[in-house]
Every structure is written in structure tokens, then in C-alpha cells.
C-alpha positions in Angstrom: 240.5 169.7 28.4 241.1 167.1 31.1 238.6 164.6 32.4 238.0 166.4 35.7 236.8 169.5 33.9 234.0 167.6 32.0 232.7 165.7 35.0 229.7 167.2 36.9 228.9 166.6 40.5 225.6 164.9 41.3 224.2 168.2 42.5 225.2 169.9 39.2 223.5 167.1 37.2 220.3 167.6 39.1 220.4 171.3 38.6 221.0 170.7 34.9 218.0 168.5 34.6 215.9 171.1 36.3 217.0 173.8 33.9 219.2 175.6 36.5 222.8 176.8 36.3 225.3 174.0 37.2 226.4 173.9 40.8 230.1 174.2 41.5 232.0 173.5 44.7 232.2 177.2 45.3 228.4 177.5 44.9 227.9 174.7 47.4 230.1 176.6 49.9 227.9 179.6 49.5 224.6 177.5 49.5 221.6 179.0 51.2 220.2 177.9 54.6 218.3 174.7 55.0 215.0 176.6 55.1 215.8 178.3 51.8 216.8 175.0 50.3 213.5 173.5 51.3 211.6 176.4 49.8 213.5 175.9 46.5 212.7 172.2 46.5 209.1 173.1 47.2 208.9 175.5 44.2 210.5 172.9 41.9 208.2 170.1 43.2 205.1 172.4 42.8 206.2 173.1 39.2 206.6 169.4 38.5 203.2 168.6 39.9 201.6 171.4 37.8 203.3 170.1 34.7 202.1 166.6 35.5 198.5 167.9 35.9 198.7 169.7 32.6 199.9 166.5 30.8 197.0 164.4 32.1 194.0 165.6 30.1 192.2 162.3 31.0 191.9 163.6 34.5 191.9 167.4 34.2 189.2 167.7 31.4 186.6 165.5 33.1 187.3 167.0 36.5 186.8 170.5 35.0 183.9 169.6 32.7 181.6 167.5 34.9 180.7 170.1 37.5 180.0 172.6 34.7 178.0 170.1 32.7 175.8 169.1 35.6 175.4 172.7 36.7 174.4 173.7 33.2 171.8 170.9 33.1 170.3 171.2 36.5 171.1 174.8 37.6 170.5 176.7 34.3 168.4 174.6 31.9 165.9 173.5 34.5 166.4 175.7 37.5 166.8 179.3 36.3 163.2 180.2 37.0 162.7 178.1 40.1 163.2 179.5 43.7 164.8 177.7 46.6 164.2 180.1 49.5 165.6 183.5 48.6 167.8 182.1 45.8 167.0 180.9 42.3 167.9 177.3 41.6 170.8 178.6 39.5 172.2 180.6 42.4 171.6 177.7 44.9 173.3 175.1 42.8 176.2 177.4 42.0 177.4 176.9 45.6 176.7 173.2 45.8 178.2 172.3 42.4 181.2 174.5 43.4 181.6 172.2 46.4 181.1 169.1 44.2 183.9 170.2 41.8 186.3 171.1 44.5 185.8 167.8 46.4 186.3 165.8 43.2 189.5 167.7 42.2 191.1 167.1 45.6 189.9 163.6 46.5 190.8 162.1 43.1 194.1 164.0 42.8 195.3 162.6 46.1 193.4 159.3 46.3 193.7 157.9 42.8 197.0 159.8 42.0 198.9 158.5 45.0 197.5 155.0 44.7 198.5 154.9 41.0 202.0 156.3 41.7 202.5 153.8 44.5 201.6 151.0 42.0 204.1 152.4 39.5 206.8 152.5 42.1 207.1 156.3 41.8 206.4 157.0 45.5 209.1 154.4 46.4 211.6 156.2 44.1 210.7 159.5 45.8 211.7 158.0 49.2 215.2 157.5 47.8 215.5 161.1 46.8 216.6 163.9 49.2 213.0 165.2 49.3 211.1 165.6 52.6 207.8 163.8 52.2 205.9 166.8 53.6 207.2 169.0 50.7 205.8 166.6 48.1 202.4 166.5 49.7 202.3 170.3 50.2 203.1 170.8 46.5 200.3 168.5 45.6 198.0 170.4 47.9 198.9 173.8 46.3 198.3 172.4 42.8 195.0 171.0 44.0 193.9 174.3 45.3 194.9 176.0 42.1 193.0 173.5 40.0 190.0 173.9 42.3 190.1 177.7 41.7 190.1 177.1 38.0 187.0 174.9 38.3 185.3 177.6 40.4 186.1 180.4 37.9 184.5 178.3 35.2 181.4 177.7 37.2 181.2 181.4 38.2 181.5 182.5 34.6 178.7 180.0 33.5 176.5 181.1 36.4 177.1 184.8 35.7 176.6 184.8 31.9 174.1 181.9 31.4 172.4 181.8 34.8 171.8 185.5 35.3 173.6 185.5 38.7 174.9 189.0 39.7 176.9 189.2 42.9 179.2 191.9 44.4 182.8 191.2 43.8 183.4 190.7 47.5 180.8 187.9 47.5 182.4 186.1 44.6 185.8 186.3 46.3 184.4 185.1 49.7 182.7 182.1 48.0 185.8 181.2 46.0 188.0 181.4 49.1 185.7 179.3 51.3 185.4 176.6 48.7 189.0 176.5 47.7 190.2 176.2 51.3 187.4 173.8 52.0 188.9 171.4 49.6 191.8 170.7 51.9 190.0 168.3 54.2 189.2 166.2 51.2 192.8 166.3 50.1 193.7 164.8 53.5 190.9 162.2 53.0 192.3 161.4 49.6 195.8 161.0 51.1 194.4 158.4 53.5 192.6 156.6 50.7 195.6 156.7 48.4 197.7 154.8 50.9 194.9 152.4 52.0 193.8 151.4 48.5 195.7 149.8 45.7 196.0 151.4 42.3 193.2 149.2 40.8 190.8 149.5 43.6 191.2 153.3 44.3 189.0 154.7 41.5 186.1 152.4 42.3 186.4 152.9 46.1 186.6 156.7 45.7 183.6 156.8 43.3 181.6 154.7 45.7 182.3 157.2 48.5 182.3 160.5 46.5 179.1 160.2 44.3 176.7 158.9 47.0 178.1 161.4 49.5 177.5 164.3 47.1 174.0 163.3 46.4 173.0 162.6 50.0 174.6 165.9 51.1 172.5 167.9 48.8 175.1 168.9 46.2 173.2 167.6 43.2 169.7 168.6 44.3 168.8 171.1 47.0 168.7 169.7 50.6 165.0 170.9 50.8 163.8 168.4 48.2 165.8 165.4 49.5 163.9 162.4 51.0 163.6 162.3 54.8 166.3 159.6 55.2 168.8 161.6 53.3 168.0 164.7 55.3 168.8 162.7 58.4 172.1 161.4 57.0 173.4 164.6 55.4 174.6 166.4 58.6 176.9 163.5 59.3 178.7 163.9 56.0 181.7 166.3 55.3 180.3 167.5 51.9 177.2 168.8 53.6 179.4 171.0 55.9 181.4 172.4 53.0 178.2 173.3 51.1 176.2 174.9 53.9 178.5 177.8 54.6 178.9 178.4 50.9 175.1 178.7 50.7 175.1 181.1 53.6 177.6 183.3 51.8 175.0 183.6 49.0 172.2 184.4 51.5 170.4 181.1 51.3 168.7 179.4 54.3 171.2 177.0 55.9 170.7 173.9 57.9 173.9 174.0 60.1 175.7 176.9 61.9 178.9 178.0 60.3 180.9 177.3 63.5 179.6 173.7 63.6 180.5 173.1 59.9 184.0 174.5 60.5 184.5 172.4 63.6 183.3 169.3 61.7 185.7 169.9 58.8 188.6 170.5 61.1 187.9 167.3 63.0 187.5 165.4 59.7 190.8 166.8 58.5 192.6 165.7 61.7 191.2 162.2 61.5 192.0 161.9 57.9 195.6 163.0 58.5 196.1 160.6 61.4 194.8 157.7 59.2 196.9 158.9 56.2 200.1 159.2 58.2 199.6 155.7 59.8 198.9 154.3 56.3 202.0 156.0 54.9 204.2 154.6 57.7 202.8 151.1 57.1 203.5 151.4 53.4 207.0 152.7 54.2 207.7 149.7 56.5 206.3 147.3 53.8 208.2 148.7 50.8 210.9 151.0 52.2 
């Protein structure tokens, strides 16, 4: 066997590392279109992000357990027999702790994750790869949505079995859909924070934003029992506008029209994306 027959092309080596059949020159001649190639890269990047998430129990277990633990404590242990308007406390807090879990999963996955990978040089390495940046961020977004859905399923199961909450299937699906999609603005916000903060500062900065925002927005305790100052501040916060339509899906009295909440979240997403792209470009000029 001669030397040429045992030498792989760079493309073949990459395929081998990804568990795919080796690419030959004939295969390259019959390669799919650029769009199909991008989709294939997206699938591989999504799989890599999912495997990374599964291999980080230090993030996934707390992100999954904290919303369930707090909901079990406040929504079921103390709130099963209390009423907040037409809903029991368990039903009311199911929506708000669902929002709490989804926000945490997205803002930490993007914010802390990107800041940490920048500090490790991983994001710099990705710039040297034939990978469009948008594909990487879309893959992270899809995995974040999938993880958000897992958190919601856990909360729904706890609320149904331990909280005595019985809803039509369509209502469960509508609530899960709204909250899962509603996590995307916070993924965009996390992207901006991930490029604005260093790896050591990001966890502290995000916690200083996330936890007070959740409390003031009425995610931990019902809006109706918050102090007057918090009720004034809440409508200015994005977490409030994620929770209010979720409460409306369950039939609760809401404090903001759905159209206003949707418009607010769209504007918040746009602003976060503009800031995130500017911070990304600044980082690229500094290190790239």
C-alpha cells in the first residue's frame, strides 16, 4: 500500500472525528449545495452543544432542580390551599416558576457559557473554523429551548401530581409553547452579557440581574402581594412580561395586555441583539 492511499484529506479527517464516512475527492465533487452543507453543520453543532450540556451536571442539575425546589416549597407546601384570584397558589406559581426556570436556563447558558468559553479561548478557536457564527448561536438556542422544555415538563409533572392541578391538554401545550419561545429574548440578553463580561465576572453579574429581576417581577411571590414600589417597577422588567401572558393562559387576572407584553419582549430582544452583535464585533477586533 503506497503512502498516498493512507493519507486522508482534511475534510476526511473532520468527517472521521465526527463519526461520518470518510470524504473522498469523488464525494467532494458530488457535495450538496451550500445550504445543505450549512444545515449539516448546524445538526452537528447542535449535537455537540447537547453533548456538552449533558456532560455539565454542575449546570444542568441546579438549573433543573432550583425551579422545582422553590415551586415545591412555595407553590405546593404553603400554597396549595390559598387562592390568588381564580387560581390556587399552586396554579399561579406554576406559571411564574416556569418563567423563572426558562429565564435561568437561557441567560446562564448564553451569558456564563459564552463568557467562560471566551476565557478558555474556545470562541477564538471557533473563529478559525469554517463555521458561520450564526450557526453556532442557533445551535445553542435550540439546545436552550430543549432544556427549557425539560424544566417545564418537570414543573408540570410536579404541579399535576403534587399540586392537584388539572388542565386540558391544549392548555398545557399552550403554556409550554409560550414559555419555551419566551426564553429566546433572555438568550439574546445572555449573548450580550456573555460578550460584555469576563469569565470571572459573568456569574456574579448575571445573578445580580436575574435574582432581583425575578423577585420584583412577581416570579417568586404573586404580584398581588408585592410592596408598592415593586409593583411600580415590575412592568418595566422583561420577566414580568414573560409571566403575565403565562398567567393569562391559566385564567388568572393579569396586569398587562398580551399585545403589550409581546411588543416589550420583541423590543427587548432587538436591543439585546444589537448590543450582543456590537460586543461580538468588538471582541473579534480585539482578539481576532
